Structures are given as C-alpha cells and as structure tokens.
C-alpha positions in Angstrom: 28.4 -73.5 96.9 31.2 -76.0 96.2 31.9 -74.3 92.8 32.3 -71.0 94.5 34.7 -72.3 97.1 36.7 -74.1 94.5 36.8 -71.1 92.4 38.1 -68.9 95.2 40.7 -71.5 96.1 41.9 -71.7 92.6 42.1 -67.9 92.3 43.9 -67.2 95.5 46.1 -70.3 95.5 46.9 -70.6 91.8 45.8 -67.8 89.5 46.6 -64.8 91.7 50.2 -66.1 92.8 50.8 -67.0 89.2 49.9 -63.5 88.0 52.3 -62.1 90.6 55.0 -64.3 89.7 54.6 -63.5 86.1 54.5 -59.7 86.9 57.7 -60.1 89.0 59.5 -62.0 86.0 58.4 -59.3 83.6 59.9 -56.6 85.9 63.1 -58.5 86.2 63.2 -58.8 82.4 62.8 -55.0 82.0 65.9 -54.5 84.4 63.7 -53.5 87.2 65.5 -55.3 90.2 63.5 -53.7 93.0 62.1 -56.2 95.5 59.0 -57.8 94.0 55.5 -57.3 95.8 55.1 -61.1 96.4 53.2 -62.7 99.2 55.2 -64.6 101.8 52.8 -67.5 101.5 51.6 -68.5 98.1 50.8 -72.2 98.2 52.1 -73.9 95.1 54.3 -71.0 94.2 56.0 -70.6 97.6 59.3 -72.1 96.2 59.3 -70.1 92.9 58.6 -66.9 94.8 61.5 -67.5 97.2 63.8 -68.1 94.3 62.5 -64.9 92.5 63.3 -62.9 95.7 66.8 -64.3 95.8 67.4 -63.7 92.2 66.0 -60.1 92.7 68.5 -59.5 95.5 71.4 -60.9 93.6 70.6 -58.9 90.5 70.4 -55.7 92.8 73.8 -56.4 94.2 75.2 -57.1 90.7 73.6 -53.9 89.4 75.1 -51.9 92.1 78.5 -53.5 91.6 78.3 -52.8 87.8 77.2 -49.2 88.4 80.0 -48.6 91.0 82.6 -50.2 88.7 81.3 -48.3 85.6 81.3 -45.1 87.5 84.9 -45.7 88.7 86.0 -46.6 85.2 84.4 -43.5 83.7 86.0 -41.3 86.5 89.4 -42.9 85.8 89.1 -42.6 82.1 87.9 -39.0 82.2 90.7 -38.0 84.5 93.5 -39.4 82.2 95.4 -37.1 79.9 96.2 -40.0 77.7 93.8 -41.2 75.1 92.3 -44.6 75.9 90.5 -47.0 73.6 89.1 -50.6 74.0 88.6 -52.7 71.0 87.0 -56.2 70.8 88.3 -59.3 69.0 86.9 -58.0 65.7 88.9 -54.8 66.2 85.9 -52.7 66.5 86.0 -49.7 69.0 83.9 -50.4 72.1 85.0 -47.6 74.5 87.0 -44.3 74.2 87.6 -41.6 76.7 87.2 -37.9 76.1 90.9 -37.3 76.0 91.2 -39.4 72.9 88.3 -37.8 71.1 90.0 -34.3 71.9 93.4 -35.6 70.9 92.2 -36.8 67.5 89.8 -33.9 67.0 87.0 -36.4 66.2 83.8 -34.8 65.1 81.7 -38.1 65.4 81.9 -40.9 67.8 84.3 -43.9 66.8 82.2 -46.4 68.7 81.4 -49.6 66.9 83.6 -48.6 64.0 86.7 -50.5 62.9 90.0 -49.3 64.3 91.5 -49.3 60.8 88.7 -47.0 59.7 89.2 -44.5 62.5 93.0 -44.4 62.3 93.9 -45.7 58.9 97.1 -47.0 60.2 98.1 -50.5 59.2 100.9 -50.7 61.8 98.3 -50.1 64.5 96.0 -52.8 63.1 99.0 -55.2 63.1 99.8 -54.4 66.7 96.2 -55.1 67.7 96.1 -58.4 65.8 99.4 -59.5 67.6 98.1 -58.6 71.0 94.8 -60.4 70.4 96.4 -63.7 68.9 99.6 -63.9 71.0 98.6 -62.0 74.1 101.9 -60.1 74.2 101.9 -56.2 74.7 102.9 -54.1 71.8 104.4 -50.7 71.7 104.6 -48.6 68.4 104.7 -45.0 67.4 102.4 -43.6 64.7 102.1 -40.1 63.1 98.6 -38.7 62.3 97.5 -35.6 60.5 94.9 -33.9 62.8 92.6 -31.1 61.8 93.9 -27.9 63.3 91.5 -25.5 65.1 93.0 -22.7 63.1 92.5 -24.4 59.8 94.6 -27.0 57.9 96.3 -29.9 59.5 98.9 -30.5 62.1 101.2 -33.5 62.6 100.8 -35.5 65.8 103.3 -38.1 67.1 101.7 -40.6 69.3 103.3 -43.4 71.4 100.8 -46.4 71.4 100.8 -49.1 73.9 98.5 -52.2 73.2 97.7 -54.7 75.8 95.3 -57.8 75.8 92.4 -57.9 78.3 92.2 -61.5 79.5 89.5 -62.9 81.8 92.1 -65.2 83.4 95.9 -65.4 83.2 97.3 -67.2 80.2 93.8 -67.2 78.6 93.1 -65.7 75.2 92.5 -62.0 75.1 88.7 -61.1 74.6 89.7 -57.4 73.9 92.5 -55.0 73.8 93.3 -51.9 75.7 95.1 -49.3 73.5 96.7 -46.2 75.3 97.8 -43.2 73.2 100.5 -40.8 74.5 100.9 -37.6 72.7 104.8 -37.0 72.3 104.5 -34.3 69.6 106.3 -31.7 71.7 109.1 -34.1 72.6 109.6 -35.0 68.8 109.4 -31.3 67.8 111.9 -30.4 70.5 114.2 -33.3 69.4 114.0 -32.0 65.7 114.7 -28.5 66.8 117.8 -29.7 68.8 119.0 -31.6 65.8 118.5 -28.6 63.6 120.3 -26.3 66.2 123.1 -28.7 66.4 123.5 -28.9 62.6 123.2 -24.9 62.4 125.8 -24.3 65.1 128.2 -26.9 63.5 127.9 -25.2 60.3 128.2 -21.5 61.8 131.4 -22.6 63.7 132.9 -24.5 60.7 133.2 -21.5 58.4 135.2 -19.0 60.7 137.3 -22.0 62.0 138.1 -23.1 58.5 139.2 -19.4 57.7 141.4 -19.1 60.8 142.9 -22.5 60.2 143.6 -21.6 56.6 145.5 -18.4 57.5 147.4 -20.2 60.3 148.7 -22.8 57.8 149.5 -19.7 55.5 151.5 -18.1 58.2 153.2 -21.4 59.0 154.2 -21.9 55.3 156.3 -18.7 55.3 153.9 -15.8 55.1 155.4 -14.4 58.3 158.3 -13.2 56.2 155.9 -11.2 54.0 154.6 -8.3 56.2 151.7 -7.4 54.0 150.5 -11.1 53.8 151.1 -11.5 57.5 149.1 -8.4 58.4 146.2 -9.5 56.1 146.2 -13.0 57.7 146.1 -11.5 61.1 143.2 -9.2 60.4 141.2 -12.1 58.9 141.9 -14.3 61.9 140.9 -11.5 64.2 137.7 -10.8 62.4 136.7 -14.5 62.5 137.7 -15.0 66.1 135.5 -12.1 66.9 132.7 -13.7 65.0 133.1 -16.8 67.0 133.0 -14.9 70.2 129.7 -13.2 69.1 128.3 -16.5 68.2 129.1 -18.0 71.5 127.7 -15.0 73.4 124.4 -15.2 71.3 124.2 -19.0 72.0 124.6 -18.5 75.7 122.0 -15.8 75.6 119.6 -18.1 73.8 120.1 -20.8 76.4 119.4 -18.4 79.3 116.3 -17.4 77.6 114.9 -20.9 78.2 114.3 -20.0 81.9 112.5 -16.6 82.1 112.5 -16.2 85.9 116.3 -16.6 86.0 116.9 -14.3 83.0 114.9 -11.2 83.8 115.3 -8.6 86.6 112.1 -6.4 86.5 112.1 -2.9 87.7 110.6 0.5 86.5 112.9 1.8 83.5 112.9 4.6 81.3 112.7 3.0 77.8 113.8 6.2 76.0 116.8 6.6 78.2 117.9 3.0 77.3 117.7 3.9 73.8 119.9 6.8 74.4 122.6 4.5 75.8 122.4 2.2 72.8 122.7 5.2 70.4 125.7 6.4 72.2 127.4 2.9 72.1 126.6 2.4 68.4 127.5 6.0 67.3 130.8 4.8 65.7 128.8 2.3 63.6 126.2 4.9 62.6 128.9 7.4 61.5 130.9 4.7 59.6 127.7 3.7 57.8 126.8 7.4 57.1 123.3 6.8 58.4 120.8 9.1 60.0 118.9 8.1 63.1 115.7 10.0 63.8 114.0 9.4 67.2 110.4 10.5 67.8 109.5 9.5 71.4 106.5 11.2 73.3 107.0 12.0 77.0 104.0 9.8 78.0 105.6 6.6 76.6 108.8 6.3 78.6 108.2 4.3 81.8 107.6 0.5 81.9 108.5 -2.4 84.1 111.2 -4.3 82.3 114.7 -5.7 82.5 116.7 -2.6 81.3 119.8 -4.7 80.3 117.8 -7.0 78.0 115.7 -4.1 76.5 119.1 -2.5 75.5 120.1 -5.7 73.8 116.8 -5.7 71.9 117.5 -2.0 70.7 121.1 -2.8 69.8 120.1 -5.9 67.8 117.3 -4.0 65.9 119.4 -0.9 65.2 122.4 -3.0 64.3 120.4 -5.1 62.0 119.1 -2.0 60.1 122.7 -0.6 59.9 124.1 -3.9 58.7 121.7 -4.7 56.0 120.2 -1.3 55.0 121.7 -0.8 51.5 120.1 2.6 50.8 122.5 5.2 49.8 121.3 7.6 52.4 120.2 5.2 55.1 117.6 6.6 57.5 116.4 4.7 60.6 113.3 6.2 62.3 112.7 5.1 65.9 109.2 6.0 67.2 107.3 5.0 70.3 103.6 5.2 71.3 101.8 4.3 74.5 98.5 2.5 74.9 96.5 1.5 78.1 98.6 -1.7 78.5 102.0 -1.4 76.8 104.5 0.7 75.0 105.3 0.0 71.4 108.6 0.9 69.8 109.1 0.8 66.0 112.4 0.7 64.1 111.7 1.7 60.4 114.4 1.9 57.8 114.5 2.8 54.1 116.6 -0.2 53.1 115.9 -2.8 50.6 113.1 -4.4 52.6 112.4 -8.2 53.1 111.1 -10.6 50.5 107.6 -11.6 51.3 108.6 -15.3 51.5 111.2 -14.6 54.1 109.1 -12.5 56.5 107.4 -15.6 58.1 110.7 -17.0 59.0 112.6 -13.9 59.9 112.7 -14.5 63.7 113.8 -18.1 63.4 117.3 -19.1 64.7 120.0 -18.8 62.1 117.5 -17.7 59.4 119.1 -15.2 57.0 117.5 -13.4 54.2 120.8 -12.5 52.4 122.9 -15.5 53.5 126.3 -14.6 52.0 126.0 -10.9 52.8 124.9 -11.7 56.4 128.1 -13.6 57.1 130.2 -10.9 55.4 128.6 -8.4 57.6 129.4 -10.3 60.7 125.9 -11.4 61.6 125.4 -14.6 63.7 121.8 -15.2 62.4 120.6 -15.1 66.1 119.9 -11.4 66.6 116.2 -11.3 65.7 115.5 -14.6 67.4 117.0 -13.2 70.6 114.8 -10.0 70.1 111.8 -12.2 69.9 112.6 -14.3 72.9 113.4 -11.3 75.2 110.2 -9.4 74.1 108.0 -12.5 74.7 109.7 -13.2 78.0 108.5 -9.7 79.0 104.9 -10.8 78.1 105.2 -8.6 74.9 105.1 -9.2 71.2 107.2 -8.5 68.1 106.3 -8.2 64.5 107.7 -7.0 61.2 106.1 -5.2 58.3 108.0 -4.8 55.0 107.4 -4.1 51.3 110.4 -5.3 49.2 112.1 -2.2 47.9 110.5 0.1 50.4 112.3 -0.7 53.8 111.2 -2.6 56.8 109.7 -1.8 60.1 110.3 -3.9 63.2 107.9 -3.3 66.1 108.1 -4.4 69.7 105.5 -3.9 72.4 106.4 -4.1 76.1 103.7 -4.3 78.8 103.6 -1.3 81.2 103.7 -3.7 84.1 104.4 -7.3 84.6 101.2 -8.1 86.5 99.6 -9.1 83.2 102.7 -9.9 81.1 103.8 -12.7 83.4 100.9 -15.0 82.4 101.5 -14.6 78.7 105.2 -15.2 78.6 106.5 -18.6 77.4 
C-alpha cells in the first residue's frame, strides 16, 4: 500500500508537472508563445511554472511588438517610391523593397547577396564601407544599365544616400540603410536643355555673323556702291527674317510645354483649314512650280481640335515639301481618311525622300537631313518638331514613310473628339 501511495505522489507531484514543464519549454522553443496549460499548484515545480508563465507572457508581448513593427516597416517600404536596401556589416543585402526590385528590373531576389555583386559599382561599395566604419552619411550618384521591357538596355541615373544604422548614438553602425532616388528624367532634361542651348546658340550665330559682316561692309564704304549696298541689304533682310522665324518657332516650342494653355478645342472643318493654308502658300507653290493635289472625302472633315495650330501643322508639312522637294515636276498629294476614332491626313511628295538613317531622328529639334541646303532654304530645323508636339498635344500621332529616291509621306492622325485624346497627350 505504501508503494502505491508513494508512486502516486511521485507521479502527481514530480513526474506529471515535470512532463508539463518540459512540454511548455518545447512549445516555447518552437515559437509557440500561447499560455501554457500548467497547473496553478505543482509542488516542487511551482516556482519554475510561474517563471515559464511570465516568460510566455513576455514573449507574446515581444512577438506582438515585432509583428506590429514588421508590419509597419513593410507598409512604409511598400508605399515608398524610392528604392530601399539594408545591408549588414559584411555588405550583404538583408532587406529590399519592391520599388528597388522594380527600379533595377531584378529577375531574382538580391537577399543575402553581396552589394557589389548586385550593383557592380565600386563607388557604392566604398560609400557603404565609409558609412560602416566612420558612421558618416554618404551621398553619391551612380549610373546603371537596366534591362528595358522593350528589349535592350536603358541608362538609369540614381542618387544614392547611405546612412549607418546604430543601436545607440555614437556607437558603431551594425548595418547601413541605402536609399535610391531615380533622377533619370532630371538628368535627361538637363541634357536636352544643354543640347537646346547649344543648338540655339549655333542657329543664332550664323545669321548674326552674316548680318554683322554686311554691316561692316557697308561701314567700310560699300554705301557708295549702289549694287553692293543693295546686295548687302537683301542679305541682311533675309537673315533678319530667319532670326525672326527662329524666335517664333522657339516661342511656339516653349508654349507647347503646357498643353492646357496652348490649345483651344472646338469643332473645326479640317478640310477648310487646309484651304486657308493653300491660299496663304499659293505664291510659294507658284514660285516652286509645284502641283498640289487634294483628295479629301466628305466624311473626314469634322474633328475637335485647335484650328489655328492645325493650320500651323499643315503649313509646316506643305512648306517642308516645297522647300526640300528637288523633283523637276514636284507634286504634293494631300489625302485624308476617317476611322472610328480619328482622321488621318497624309502629305506625300515625289521628292528625293529621306535617307533611312535619318528617319528615326526627323522629328527631333534642329535635326536636319540636308544641313547646308536647309539653312539656305530658310528652314529653322524646328518645323517637324513643332508638328509632332502639336499633334501629340491633340492626343494624336505622327509618322513618316520614305524610300530614298521615291519621295516621302508624312501622316498625322487627329482624334475626332478630345474625350479620349486628352489622356494620351503628353
């Protein structure tokens, strides 16, 4: 009888509480921090059971805190447009946000990979080393070749800010936070502004030099020679007109930057607008000895557009054909067709055409196919660029088709209404 009683005491007072304590510790080791099913009174194990309960409660609080902080961190990182990366002291990637993966077009996760392996930029590696050793923030700019969705690669310019993550002020950083700002658009805009400034300076320099040269000729005594004086005045007048045209085109280009302030939409007759342009350019057509053929069906006349700007498009395209069409019997055919969404107008000539290598650049500012002849003909190099900007501001599109030696066809398409066109304009 004594043995049975002793066995029961040992079981209920020692073995059973021990098994429960052991089960509770196993649950904690498996990150299960829920309250342990332990008895309130357990003899020898009363103290350890009380401690296990406290540990369980503390771990639950810590787990909730970590979960909340982790959720907040993920929410913050996912909402940021900047790319964010955290690297440890060995410069291995420990965390990245979706924006950085999208920015770099990464096909596989960079986690646990060395930063130099992901970016292959020694200046970035050096910035991380400095931030980790000295604890001072670093700011650099790097350029990367990123795979393009359309194929090939595109250049990305990134401003990079590197800062140490320190547990206490003045302590040694345990990791670094790296923030990437995409400044590609800004750098491209700066490059275009520099290019535009250089081009404008060059375009102004030539006529100004000619005018200045003839002014000096007149001052040196050419006024006494009526023939020379007349030639000088004609040249000065021609180049002053060229300067005025250049200024007008530049002002137009600057206004095109703000579509809403540029265009006044209303229903217009696109065919009647062409009639106004043909009437205005009739002296140029007669002087050139050209023939203009218009094929315009009655169902392709009305669209919602800015009539004044569409006339400017027509004038630039027709003037371009008259200016550079070297055919002995130049013919310009203007035709239109209507679809469910737009009206397309084509200007086709039988001139020399456009070399294949130039067609991709024909709508760029100051781009000239025949540079010397273009200046002699009075072109500013902005006409086709203005055409492209006006058409795209309408929500339309512009294109060119040309076979060298067989003429060129410029085609513009204007939306019938601006309800759909507004969303596609730049």
